[in-house]
N, C-alpha and C positions, 0 to 999 in steps of 0.2 A: 455835556453840561451837568453839574451836580454829580451824583453818584451813579447815574444810570448807565454810563458807558464803561465804567471800570472802578478802580479804587478811588476812595476819597478819604480825606483826613481832616480832623478838627485842627484849628490853629494852635500853635504852640504858645506857651506863656511861662511865667515864673511860677513854679509849683509851690513856693513857700508863701505866696500871697494868699491871705485868708486862712493860713494853717499855722498861726502862731502857737496855738495850743499843741500842735504836733511837732514843734521844733524844740529840741532840748539840747542843753549844753552841760557837760559834766563838771564845769567849773565856771563860776561867775563871781566877780568881785563884789564885795559889799553886801552880800546876802545876810550876813550875820551882824554887820555893823560897818562903820566907815573903815576903809582900808587905804593907806597911803600908796600912791604910785607916782612915778616921775616920767616926764617925757624927755627922752634923750635928744630928740631932734629939735626941741624948743630952744634953739640957741639965740634967737633974736629977742626972746622974752626973758624978763628977769625972773618971772615966776615959773618954775619948772616942775614943781611937785604939787600934787593935788590929793584929794580924798575921794574915794569911790564909795557911794552909798546907794545900793540898789534895792533898799527896802521900800522905797516909795516909787512915785511915777518918774522921777528924774534920774533913775539909775541906769545901769548899763546891762540890762538883761538881753537875752538872746533875740527877743522879738524885735530889737532895734535894728537888726540887719535887714528887716523887711522894708521899713519906711526910712527914708533918708533923713527925715527931720522930725523933731518932736512938736508938741503943741505950741511951743514958743518960737518955732521956726529955726531953732538951733539944730545943727547936725548931730545925729545920734549914732551910737555905736554899741557893740557888745564888747565886753572886756572880761578876760579871765583873771583869776587870782594871780598875783605877782609871784614869779619864781616857780610856778607849776608848769612843768614841761609836757606831761602826757594829758592832753585835754582833747575831748571829742565833741563834735556837734552832730546830732542825729535828727533826721527828718523822717517821721513815720506817717506814711500816706494811708488813706483809708482803703486803698485798693491798688491794683496794678496801673502803672503809668509808663508812658514812653519817656525816657530820660535821654536828652541829647547832649547837653554840655553844662558846665558849671563855671561860674565866675565869682571869685572872692576878692574883694578890695579891702586891704588891711590898713589900719590906722598906724600901726607900728611896723617894725621889721616883719617881713614875711617869714614864716617858719623855716628853720634850717632843715627840717625834715617833716614830712607828713605823708599820709596815704589815704586814698579814697576807697571806701568799701560799699558794696551793694548787697541787698537781700531781695529775693523774689518770692519769699515764702513767709512774709510778715515778721522778719527778724529771727526766724529759727536758725538759719544758716547764713553765713556771710562769705563773700568772695571779694578779693581786692581788684579794684579797677586799675589803679596806677599808683606808683611810688614817686614822690617828689623829694629831692634832697640836694643840699649844696655839695655834698660829697657822697655820691651813691655807693661807691665801693666801701666806704667806711661805715656808713649808717645802715645800708641794706646790702650786705655782702651777698654775692651770688646772683643778684638780680641784674639782668642785662640792661644796658643803656638804650635809650631811644635812638633811632626809630626801630620798631619791630617790623617783621616781614608781613605779619597779619594784624588786623585790627584787634584780634583777641589775644595777642601776645602780651604777657605780663612784663612790663619794662619799668625802668626808673628814669624820670625826667629831671634834668639839672637846670633847665631854663628858668624856672620860677622860684628858685630858692636862694638867689644871691642876697647879700645883705643890703645892697642898694636896690631901690630907694628906701629910705628910712620910713617913708609914709606914702600912702596911695599906691603901694605896690599891689599887683594883681597876680592871682594864680588862676590859670584858665585850663580847663580839662574838657576835651571833646571825646565822646564815646567812639565816634567814627572819625579817625584821623584822616583829614582830607588828603594827606600825602600818601596814604596807602589805598590803592584801588580796591574796590569791592565788586566782585563779579555779580553776586546775586544779593541785593539788599533784603530780599524776602526769605532768605534761607533761614532755617531754624537756628543756626549759630548766631547770625546777626540779630535776629529777633530776641534771642536769649540775652544778648548784651544790652539791648535797649530797655528790656522790661525790668522794672523795679517796684518794690513795695516799700522799701526802706533805703535810705542813703545815709552814710556816716563818713565824716571827715575826722581823721585822727591826727592831731598835732603831736609830734613826738620829739621835736628838738627845737630849742630857742636859739636865735642868733644872739651872741654877746660880743662885747668889745674887748674881751680879755680881762676885765676887771672883776670878774665874779669871785674867784677864789681869794684875791688879795684885798678885797674891799671890806667894808665894815660889816657886811652881811655874812661874813664867814663863807661856808660852803654853799649857801643859797644865793640866788641871783639878786635877791632884794627887790625893791619896787621899780627898778629901772627896766626889768625885762619881763614881759608878759605878752599874751596874745590879745590883740584888739582888732575887731573886724567892723568896717563901716557897712559893707553890703554883701549879702549872699544872694546870688542869682542861680536858681536851679531851673534851667530851661527844660521844658518837656511838654507833653500833651497827653490828652486822654488816650488810653490804649484801646483802640477800636478795630484793629486788624484791617483797616481800609474799608470798613463798612459804615462809617458815620462821618459826617462833615461838621457836627457840633456835638457838644456834650451838655448834660444837665447835672444839677447837684445829685450826688449819690445818697442813698439812705444812710443816715448816721454821720454824714459829712458835716464839717463846721458850717456856720451860717455863711451865705454867699456874700461876697464883697466884690467891688469892681476890680476887674483884672484877674479874678480868680479862675484857675483852670479846674473845671469840674471833672468828676470821675465817672459819671454815668453817661454812656454813649447813647445818643439818639440814633438807634440802629436803622440801617437801610438793608436792601438786598434780602429781606425776610429773615434777618438774623435777630438774635435776642441775647440778653445777658448784660451784665455790667459793662463788659468790654466787647460785646457782639461776638463772644467766643463760642456761641452755639447758634443753631438754627431755631427759628420759631417753632412752636408746637405745630405738629402736622406738616412740617417742612424739612424732614430729614431723609428725603429720598436719595440725595447726593451727599457725599462726604463734605462736611464743613471745611472751609479753607479760607485763609486771608485773601482779601481782594487784591488784584494785581492790575496794573495798567492794561486796559483793553479786555480784562476778564474779571468781572465782579464776583465770580463764584457765587452767584445767587442761589440761595437754598431753594430746592425744589419741593413742591408739595407732595406728601405721601398720598397714594390712592387708597383710602380706607372706606370708600363707599358710604361715608357719613355714619359709620358705625363706631368711630373712635374719636377721642378728643386729643390724642397725642400719638406720636410714633417715635421711633428711635432708629439710628443708623447702625446697620450690621455690616462690618467689612467683609465677612465671609460670604454673606448674601450678595454683596456688591460684586465681589470677584467672581462668584458663580454665575452672575448674570452677564458676564463679559463687560464689567465696569459700566453698566447701564443704570441699574437701579439697586439701592441698598436699603430702602426704607422698610421698616417693620412696624406695623400698627400695634399700639399698646391698648390693653384692656378693651378688646372688641365687645361691643354691646349688641343687644337684640339677638342674642344666641348665635352670634357669628364668631368666626375664628379665622386663623390663617394670617399670613403676612400682610395681606391687604383687606382683611376682614371679608374675604371673598368667598369663604366657605362657611358652612354652618358647624356649630359645635356638635360633638357626639350626641346622639339621640335627637338630632334635629336635621332637617333637610331643606334645601332651597326649593321654594315653590316657583316653578318657571312662569307662573302667571303673575307674580309680583315683580315690581321693579327691584333690581339688586340693591338700590339705596333705600328701599322702604324698610321701616322698622318691623314689618311683618313678613319679610322675605323668607325667614327661617321658620318652619313649622315643625311641631314635635313629631317624631317617628311613630307610626301606628303599627308596631310589631309586637307579636306575642313573645314575651321574654323567655318562655319555656323553650321555644323552638328557634330563637334567634341567637346568633353569635353575639358575644359580649353583652348579653342581657338585654337585648332589644335594640341594638345599634342598627341604623339603616345608612344607605349611601347619602352622604351630605350634598352631593352635586352630581351632575352628569358629565362623564368623561368617556368618550367612545374609545379612545386609545386604551384606557385602563379598564374598560368594560363596566363603568359605573353608571347608574341610572338614579337620578335624584329621587329620594324617598323610598327606594327599593330596599326591602328588608333582606338582610344577608342571613339566610337560613342555615341552620346546622346541617351537617352532612346528610342526615336522613330525614329532613323536614322540608316541606315546600308549602306553597300557597302565598298569596300576596302578603299575608300577615305572619307567615311561617308558623301557622297554627295547625297544620295537618301533616301527619306522617306520610312520607313518600310510599309509593307502592312497594310492598315487600318489607315494610317496617310497621311497628305498632308501639303503643304505650308512650305517648308524648309526655316528657317530664323534664323540668329544669335541671334535675340532678344528673341527667345523662349528658356526657360531653358531646355526643353526636345527635342528641335530641330524642331519638327513638331507638328502640331495640330492633335488631334485624329479625324478620320472620325466619324461623328455623325450618321453613318448609323445604321438604325435599323437592327440587324442581321436577324430578322424574314423576312424582306422584301427585303433583299439584296441578290443578286446572290452569291451563295457560290463560294469561290475562295480566292486566296492570296491577291487580290487587290479589296477590297470592294468599294473603291471610287477612283476617279481620283487623282493622287498624287499632281497635281498642283491646280486644282479648288476645289477639295473636293466633287464633285458631285458623288452621290452613283449610283451604277449599280443595278437598281431595277428588281425584278422578274416580271413575265408576268402581273399579276393583281395588281401591286403595283405602287404607284406614290409618288411624293414629292421629294424634294432635298435630304432628308435623308431616302427615301424609308420607310416612317413611316405611309403612308396612303393607304387605299384600293381604287381602282377605283370605280366609281359609279356602283351600282348593285352587289358589292362584299363586303365581310366582313371577320372579324376574321383573322387579320394579325397574321401569325404564321410562323413556320419554314418549312412549306410544300413547295413542289417544286415550286408551282405557287405563294406562298406568301399569297394569299387571296382566299377565297372560294366564289363561286357564291351565291347570295342571295337565288335563287331557290324559290322565293315566289310563292305560289300556284296561278295559273292564275285566279282562281275563288274566293278562300278564301281571297286573299289580294287585296287591292285597286291598288297596283302597285308592281313592282319588285325592288323597292329601300328599302333596309333594313338598320338598324342601323349598323355602321361600327364595333362597339365593340362586341355586342352580336348577331348581325344578325337578329334582330327582325323585322319581316315584318309588314306592316300596315294592320291589319286584319279587315274583315267585322264583323258586330255585331254577337256575340255569337260564333265566331270562335277564336281559340287560337293556341298557339304553335309558335315556331320560324318561321315556314313557313306557318302558318295559315291553317294547314291541320287537326287540331284537333277541335272537337266540344266541346263546354263547357258542363259541367254537366247539365243535364236536357233539352238538345237540341239535334236535329238530323238533318241529311241531307235527303232531300226528294229524294225518288227513282225516276228513269226515268218515271215509270208508276204511279206516284203519282196521276195524274188526271185520275180516273177510275170511270166507272159506272157499277154496278153489274146488271146482267140480272134478278136475282130474285127480284130486287127492281124496275125493269122497268115496264112500263104499258103494260099489255097483250092486244094484239089486238084481241085475241080469247081465250076462256077458256083454262086454262092449269092446271096441277096438280103439285103443288110445294112440292111433297112428298120428304122426306129426308130418304134415305135408307142405305147409306154407313156410317160405323163407323169411318173410318180413313179419315180425311179431307185432301184433296190435292187441294182444291179449294180456291178461294178468297171469301171474304164476308161471310155472315152467312151460305151459302150452295149453292145449285144449284137448278134450276127449270127444270121440265120436260116440254118441249115444244112439243106439238103434231104436227104432220105433217100438213102442210099448215097453221100453226098458225104464229103469229108475235109478236115482242116486239118493244116498242118505248122507247129509252134511253133518259134520260135528260142529256145533255152535262155537264160534270163536270167543275167547275171553273178553269181557267188557271192563272198562276202567272204573265205572261208577254205576251204582244201582239207580236206574231211572228208566223211562220208557224209550224204546228204540223202534224204528221202522225196519221191518225185514224186507230187504230188496233182493230180488233175483235178477242179476244182470246177464245179458246174453248178447251174442252178435251173430248176424247171418253170414254165411260163407260167401254169398254172392252180393255184390253191390250193383244194383240196377236202379234206374229211375222208374220206380213203380209206385202205384197208389195202394196203400195198405189199409185193410179194415180188420180190426181184431175183435174177437169175442173175448169175454173175460176168461183169462187163464186157459187158453185152448191147448189140448195135447198136441195139436199140429196147427200150422198156419197155412191158409190158402192165400197166395199172393196173386193178385190180379194186376196185369200190366198190359199196356197196349203196344202192339207191333205195327208200326205205320209202314205201308207199302202200297203196291198197286191193287192188292186185294181189299175187299171190304174189311171193316174193323173186326178183329178176331180176339177172343178172350182165351187165355191159357191158364191153367191151374197147375201150380208146382208145389211140391212138398219139400220144405227146407228144414234140415236138422238144426238144432240150437246147441250152444255151449253155455250152460248156466254157471252163475257165480253167486254165492249167497253173501250178502253184505248186511251188517247191522248199523243203521244210521241213527244217531241220537236225535231225539226231539229237542232241538236247541231252545225252544220257547220255555223250557223248564229251568234253564240255567240262569244264574245271577247276571244281571246286566242285559238279559234278553227277555226277562219276564215282564209281563204287562205292569206298568207303573214304575218300573225301575228307570232312573235317569238315563236318557239316551237310548233306551231299549227300542223305541219305535224307529229311530234313525238307523240303528244297527240292523234291524229286521228288514227295513226298506232296502238297505244296501245289499243284504243277502239276496233279496228277491230281485233287485235290479241287476245284480251281477250273475243271477242264476247259479249261485254257488251250490245250493242243495241239489238242483237238477243235474249239474255237472257230475256230482258224486253218484248219481243213480244210473248213468248211461255209460256205454262203451263206444268208441275207445276213449280212454282217459287222457286228457292233455294237461299241461301245466296250468294251474289256476291263475286268474288275473291277479293284479297287484292288490286290488281291493279285497278280493276273495281270500288271497293268501293272508292278509292282515287279520281278517275276521276268523279264518280257520285257526290261526295261531292263538287268537284270544280264546276260542272255544276249546282248543287242545289244552291250553293252560288250565282252564277250569276243570276239564275232564280228568287230566293226568296230574294236576297239581304242579305244573311247571314244564320244563323242556325234557325231552327224552333223549337218551344217549344214542349216538349214531351206531357205534359198535361195528364199524366197517371192517371187513376181513382184511388183514394186512397184506395177504398175497393177492387177493383178487381185486383190491381197490387201488385206485391211483392216489387217493388221499384219505386221510382220516376224517375229512369233512364230508358231510352229506347234504342233501338238498334241504333247504330251510323248511319246506312243507313236504311232508310225506317221508322224509328221511332216506331217500334213495341215495346210496353211495355211488361215487363215480367208478364204474367198473372198468377193468382192463378189457382188452379185446376179447369178445366172445365169452364174457363172464356175465352172469345174470344173478338175479336175486336182490332184495332190498339191501342185503349186507354184502353183495358181490361174493358169495361163498360157493358157487357152483358154476359148471360150464353150461353154456346154452346147448340145445340139441344140435347134432352133427358136428360137434367139436370134441376135443379131448385134451388131456394133459394139463389139468388145473395146476397153476403154479405162479411164481412171481411175475412171469411174462404174460399171464392171462391163459387163455386156451387157444389151441390151434384148430383150424378147420380140418375136418376129415378129408374133404376133396376126393372122395372115392370116385374112381373112373366109372361113368355110367356104362361104358362099353365092356369094361373088364371086371366089374364087381357085381355081386348079386344083390347088394343093398347099399344105400348111400350112407348108412350109419356105420361108424367104426367102433373099435374097442375104445371105451372111455379112458383107459390108461395108456395102452400102447399106440392106439390110433390105427391099427391094422384093419384094412377093409376085407370083407369076404370076397375072394377072387373066383372067377370062372375057371374051368379047366384050361391048361395051356397058357395061363397068364400068371405073372408073379409081380412082386413089389408091394410096398405097404399100401399103395393106392390102387393096386391091381391095374397098372398102366404100363407094364413092361413085358417084352418077349423073353423067351428062354434063352440062355447063353448060346452063341453061334447063329442067332437070328436077329432080324431087325425089321422095322416098319410096322410097329403096333398101330392099330389092332390087327392089320393083315401081315402077319409075321412071315419072313422069307429068309433063306440061308445067306450067309456072308460070302462074297466073291473076292479072294485075296491071292489068287495064283499060287496057292500052296505055301505062301510065305508068312501067313498070320492066321491065328485061330479066332480072334474076336474082331468085331467091327462096331462102329457107332450104332446104338440101337435105333436112332431116328434117321441118320443120313446114310448109313451103310458104309462109311469110310473105314477102311481097315486100320486097325490099331496094332502098334508094336510089330511093324514089318521086319522080317529077318533077312539073312543072307545078303546084307548090304543093299537092300532094296528100299524104295520109298514110293509115294504116290497114293492115290485114292484106293487103288486095288493092288498095291505093291508091284506096279507094272514097270518101274524103271530103277536104274542104279543110283545109289547115293553119290554125292560129290566125292571125287577122289577114286571113283571106280568107273569101269566102262563094261558094256556088254548088253544083252537083251534077256531080262529075267522072266518074260511072259511065259505062262505055262504052255508047253508044247513046242517052244523054240529050240530047246535043247542047249541053251547057253546059260552061263552064270555070270555074275558081276565079278570082275577082276580089278586089282588095284592099279592106279595110274603110275607109270615110271617117270616122275617129274622132280629131280632125276631119280630120287629114291621113292620108295613106296610110302603111303600114308602110315604114319606111326613109326617110321624108321629113323626119324630125326633129320633126314635130308629131303623131306617132301616140301617143295616150295611152290606148288600149284594149288589151284582151287578146284579144278576139274580137268578132264581130258576126253578126247574122242579119237576113234580110229578112222583113218582115211579109208574110204571104201575101196579105192583102187589099189593103193600100195600097202594098205593095212598099217601105215605108219601112225604112231601115236602122236597127236598134237596136244600140247599142254596149255592151259590157261593159267598164267603165272599169278602168284600172289604179289601184292605191292612190294617193290624193291627188288624184284627179280625179273630177268629177261632171258631170251633165248628160246628155241623150240622146246627145250626140256627144262627151262627155268634153272639153268646151271651157271648163270653169271648175274652180277648185280646191275641194276638199271641206273640211269643217270640220277645223281644226288644220293647214291648209296655206295657203301664200300664193304669189302669182306672177301672171303674165299668160300663160296657156297658149295663147290664140287671140285676140290683140288684133286689132281691125279695122284693116285696112290695113297690118298688120305681118306680115312673113313670119318664121316661126320663133317669136317671142314668148319669154317666160320660163317655164321649166317650174315646176310646183308643187313647192314644197319644204316640209318640216315646219317649223312655227313653232319658232324656237329659244327655247323657254321652260323648258328644263331640266327637263322632266317636272313642272312646277309649275302646269299648267293642266289643265282637263277637255278631252280631245281631241274629245269629241262636242259641245262647246259651240261653235256657229258664231261667237259673239261673244268667244271666249276670246282670239283674236288678230286683228289686222287682216289681211283676206285679200289685201291688196295690198302693204302695207309689211312685214307680219310682226311688228309690234310687239305685245307681250303686253299684254292689257288686263284680264284677270281672273286675276291670280296667286293661286295657292293655297299652303297649307302655310307661311303667315307669311312670304311672300317678296314682293318688289316689284322694279320696274325694267323697262326695255324688254324684257329677256329673263328676268324673274323670277330674277335672278342674285344678289340681295342679300337679306339677312334684314331684316325690319322692325325699327324701333326697339323695344327691349325684348326682342329675340331675338338669338341669336348662333349661329354655326356656319358650315357650308358649304352654301349654297343649291343648289349643283350636285349634292349628294348627295340620294338619296331621303329626303324629310322630314328634311333636314339642319339645319333651323332649330329651335333649342330655346329655350324661354323663359328669360330671365335669372332666376335664383333668388337674387337678392341678399337678404341679411338687412337689413331696414329699420333695425335698431338699429345696425348697424356700417357702413352705407353713407352716403356724403355726402348730406344731405337734398336738396340742390339737384339731384341726379341721379335723384330718385324722384318719383313721383306718389302722394302718400299716399292719395288717395281710391280709387285703383285698386290700390294695392300693387305697382305696376310700377316697376322701376328700370332705368336704362339702363346696360348693361355693354358691354364691348368686343365688337364684332360678330364678331370672329374667335375670340378666346380665351374670351370669356364672363367675363373677370375684372372684378369689380365695383369701383367707386371707393370706397375705404375711408376711414373717419375716422382721425384720428391714433391710432397705436399699435394699429390693428386689422389683422389678417392674414387670409389665406385667400382662396380663389377667390371665395367668396360673402360675404366680410367677416363671417364668422360666429364669429371667435374673437379673443381679445386676444393681443397679443404677449407673450412671456415677461416675467415680473415686472410684468404689468399685469392689471387686472380691471375688472369692471363694464361689460360690453358694453352699449351703449345710453345711456351717460352723455352729458351735454350737451357734453363736450369729447372724446368718444371714450372709450377705456379709460383708467382711472386707474392711477397707479403703486401697486404693492403697498406700498412703504415698509416692508418687513419690517425689524425690528430686526436690525442686522448681527451682534450677538453673541448675542442670545437666540433667533434663528431657526435652524432646522436648515438651511434654504436660503432664498434670496431670492425664490423663486417662490411665489405664493399661490394660493388656490382661485379659478378664473376667475369664479365667480358670487358667492360670499360675500366674497371678498377675504381670507379667513382665512389667515394665515401659519402654516406648520408650526413650532410652538414647541418649544423645549427643555424638559426636565423642570423644572417649577416655574414656568414663565412662561406668560402667557395674554394675552387681548386680541386684537383683530384683527391688530395689528402685533407682537404678542409684547412689548410695552413695559410690560405690567402683570404682576402676579403671577397665576398660574393659580388657578382656584377650588380651594380646599383649601390655598392657600399665602398667606403674608403677608410684608410687609416692604417695603423700598425696592427696586423692581425694578432701579434703577441700581446697587445694591450686591449685594443677595442676597435671594432669596425662600426662605422657610423653610416647611416643611410645617406646616399647622395641627395642633395636638396636642389637639384637642377630644376629650374622653372620650365615646365613643359612648353611654355609659349616662347621662350627665348633660347632653348637648347636644341642642339642637333639631335640628341637622344637623352634619355634619363640617366645614362651611365656617366660617371665622372672619373677623373684620374684616381687610380687606386691608392696613391700615396698622399697626394695633396688635396683631393676632393674637388679640384677645379673642373668645371663643366666645359664642354665644347659648345661654344655659342654660335648662333646664327649670325649672318652678316649684319653689321650694325648694332649688335648686342654685345655687352661686355659684363664684367663682374664675375666673381668666383662662382655665383649661382645663376649667371646669365639673367639678372633681373634689372639691368640698367642699360641705357643707350650708350653705345661705344663712342669713343672720341671720333669725331668726323660724322656723327649722326646727331640729329636733333629730334625733338618731340618728347612725349611721355611714354615710358615703357608700358605696354609692349609695342606701342605704335611709334617706332623709330624710323625717321626718314634721313637719307644722306644729306650732308651739308652741301651747299652750293660748290661749284667747281673752284672758286677762288680759295676755299679752304684746302682743297687737295694740293693746289699749287704751292701755297704757303707751307703746308705740311711737308711737301717734298723737299723744299729748300731747307727746312729745319732738319730733316733726316740727313740730307747731304752734309749740313754743318756738323751734325753729331758724328757722322762717320769720319769727317776730317779731324775733329777733336780727338778721336780715338787714336789717330796716328801721333798726335802730340803727346799722348800718355807715355809713349816709348821713351821720350827724353825726360820724363818727369823725375825719375830717380837720380839721373845725372845732374839735373838742375838743382835738386835739393841739396847736393853735396858741394856745390860751387858757391863761394862767397861773392858778393857783388863787387865790381871794380869801380873805378872812377867814372866810367861811362854809364853807370846804372841810372843816373838821373835822366839822361836822354832816353834810355829804354823805358823808364817809368813814364815819361811823357807820352811815348809811343803807345804804351799799354793803356794809358788813360784815354787817348784818342780812340783806340780800338774799342774800349769798353763803352765809350760814349756812343759809338755807332751801333754797337750791339744793343745798348739800352734803348736807343731810338727805334730799333726794329721790333724788339720783344714787347709784348703786352705784359701787364702785371700778372697775368695768370699763367704765363708760360713756365714750364719747369726749369728753364735756364735763368730765371730772374734770381732765384736764391743763390746759385753759384756766383752770379754777377755781383750781387751785393757783398758776398764774402770777399770777392776780388777787390772791391773798393776798400774794404776794411784793411786788407793787407797793403793796399796802396798808401793809406794814411800812415801805417806803421813804417813803411819804407821812407816816407817823407820825413818823419821824425827822426830817422836814423837809428832807431832802436830795434834790436832783434832782426837785423836784416837777413841773416841766413835762414832763420825760421820763416820769415815772411816770404822770401823767395821760394822756399819749399812749398809753402801754402799756395803760392801762385801756380807753381807747377802742378800741384794736386788738383786745383780747381780747374785748370785748363784741360784736365783729363775728362771733365764732365760736360763741357759746353763748346759750341762753335758759333761762328758768325759767317756772314757772306763776304763783305768787302774788306775784311781785316786779316786775311790770310798772311799777306806779306808782312804786315806790321807784327803780327804775332810771331811769325818765324824769326823776324829780326830780333824781337825781344828775347826769344828763347836762345838764339845764337849769342 
């Protein structure tokens, strides 16, 4: 009801009613004065001509077409000037209206030609609705005649332009021709046709009776012909797009009268505008549209949260929302913004405590413009996805705080001119105190670590270096107080200023080839001092624990005068006399101050009571000058670190170690302090100056400078031999090793090493007997049976035995000799006769002996010889070792059979010629150097002949012995002679693209189909080619199992239904499947004849069907015999008895027709038979008809008509 359920429309009416002021005519009679006119159709009246005067109320103005009668009740009309053909009537509406149709009732003849135009833009542009003409092709050439195919087609209508009737004729125009169907009356095209703001009717041709040119009016039509219109009806309605059921007067419209169609829509569906052409304010959330039946297209309210008075529709927003919402609020108030006024404007934020519709929902941002992005902008609302928090200030990169008014840790100098808000603290993180604020947020001064300085904490304090992330920032220089000139080091690497020949960051290392002097470097040895009384400098100990070359034995009451050693620096020194006792015993000592002798008291524990023993021990003194280190820089009282260095000297007993013997290597801490003191005393490192012959290296000990000496070399510079050694040189010194039994002293000559020998003893070491004796030190004569003069000095074994003797005492004959050479036997050694003597060239034995009884000489033969006198060759050898009458002969040599004979077989080779006779290992030849036929390889290798392993199927038959299975291959390579297209060392495989090894002609060609095979190589045994999908057969020239068709064209997959087929394979050519019982069809998808049900559930038909089917099969077989006479029958013309036969044929067909049902396959032939019967009855085409009968009888049979059919055929 009303407009609530869909579209609604105001009623239609006459649009000219009430709009007389908007109706204009281009020509009206009598406006300037009375004009004559005549009425051609006034035949019944005597008065036919009148005067038109439209200056007063009784004229014929255009407004007369609105009301049918005047004030006097007389009918009124509009009339144009006589003889004027081109006249227009124009209606100007105050707005857009729907125009549906137009009716014009004429007082005179209807125009012979007119056209109706419309404008939808207030008369700016015009478009023709329709042409009307008595002769369209003549008046409006090129315009098609009615009807058009579409309502919008521009056509010419000839129905309303005839000359009859002469009065009361009508011209009717409908915008939407009822004869043309309209699919969508709400389409833009239809709406465009209906909407008008101006309507104009142009009269372009008058109807005349042919008297115009010949009459009294000359070329003009005169007063008889003019346009006169009783009534003009322009039906239409207010244009409201389906959103109003009534209209009101529009602003500026003419005064309202009864029946007037007003132009202002009383809009429904929340629409607005003169024509409801838009939505009401705040109702633009959906696109405006004209209402439709069942869909009013009601405008939806925009959600502006009461912060806007209007909104507009945005199609892009609508599409982006998935066609859900497209409203955009206009001019949001209360500091709001956004499509729905749902967010706050920049520099405002939504207060979550206020209602979103409250005018106070947006509060100003409280942000410091200096530290906030965009001059104080804050988050306008909260959005967890985007990380927004309502009211939160968006600080610049280096600013923080709720108001963005504080520099972040590590930054300073908040300023609006800075893009990032604050300047970065230029603090060096290595030298800055760890924490959140490395520098002052206002001044930018950095907070430095303990040993760091500078505004940016990027420099170390003096005497510190190595700026780093350590707790204190820099490390102390720790320059060695002696090795460095000062404690100021380089700030980057910490390098201290080192004294000469010292190196390292802290100057604690000595350069290569230099050393630190020990504290006791200034020393005077006692053995080098001047004796004040004779002393014995004998050296008796082997292990040296003393300094210098040794020690001196100073007798009681004797004295020594030392030459003071040179000192490096003028200062106070301690004079220290070092000494060591010869005896090391666990004793208790008590010294008096500098005693000339020492009384050592020690306890001897035993069974007797405690006893005291007094001994007098001689000393070996050494004078040392030790510097008083407390006077040196860095060790003086008050110097930085002096107390620590002195404590370390004391704790490590470094000074005490220099005062006592034996001296050992100093500890690491002492060595470091000693180097520091040495650098102060000597101004740097001292050169090693190691002797190049006595030293192993030019490097010396870091402390003390002791060079690495070669064996038995001593001295700090390794420049002399130690006691009891000699021969100083590049190899060091050699020990004297004088024999204690044969020498008078253990010391030797320092150059030659010769020891002083006792009488009867010789040799450099005095450890040998005189020639002809042995057994030092108890020397005795050699025993050699008179056959040698010398014997081994230690074992007594005789050396260089003569007279062909050998043995420890020359007591037996050498090999090749025999006899008894012992002194007193009276015999000599004589050569063995085997068969010749040793050295004669015919001696073939190793030794011989005489038989005691017969005195016969028995020889022990050399390899290759045999016989009692070694006068013939042994097995495996050949030659003429002792030919009769020949001196020398030929020696026995091994038979050259290449290790292919049995060497113990005397018949393996000829003993004279050396030819091999019994070759082994499948070899043959004079030297067994060839492999036997059927074998190959290298006969010169151990068992180098191997049997040919040729494959009999692939080898040439002529090169094989079938009964033994042996084939002859190449003797060296073993390659077998292959058949055609056979490859391999053993002829055991076919060549590529060949198969069937062992065939009569070698391997056969695969012959794989070039298009249907994946490749041209087939299986070597079966010959099967690898086929592409759908192809099969050995050569892929057939369809694969499960496929059918012409393999040269296409193989298609069998479509056998698995439920109805015996198997999924089909006929290779037809594709027919093999069906189960009761199933039929090419793909076995249907129940067979004789079965019932729905596939695949087919059941056999009852037994009656099989009985009927059997009869029909018998009939079909019988008819087949009739086909034999078909050709003869077709050539025979019917005779006079054909009528009788025709009757018999009809009777037979009747019986058959009674038997067959309509679905039997014989029904068709039977019907054709009846057609031929009719032809025969008419007597036309009898020969052809009889031939047709014969042909048909070849396809069908019956039961009880055999005799009749045979009779007809005969």
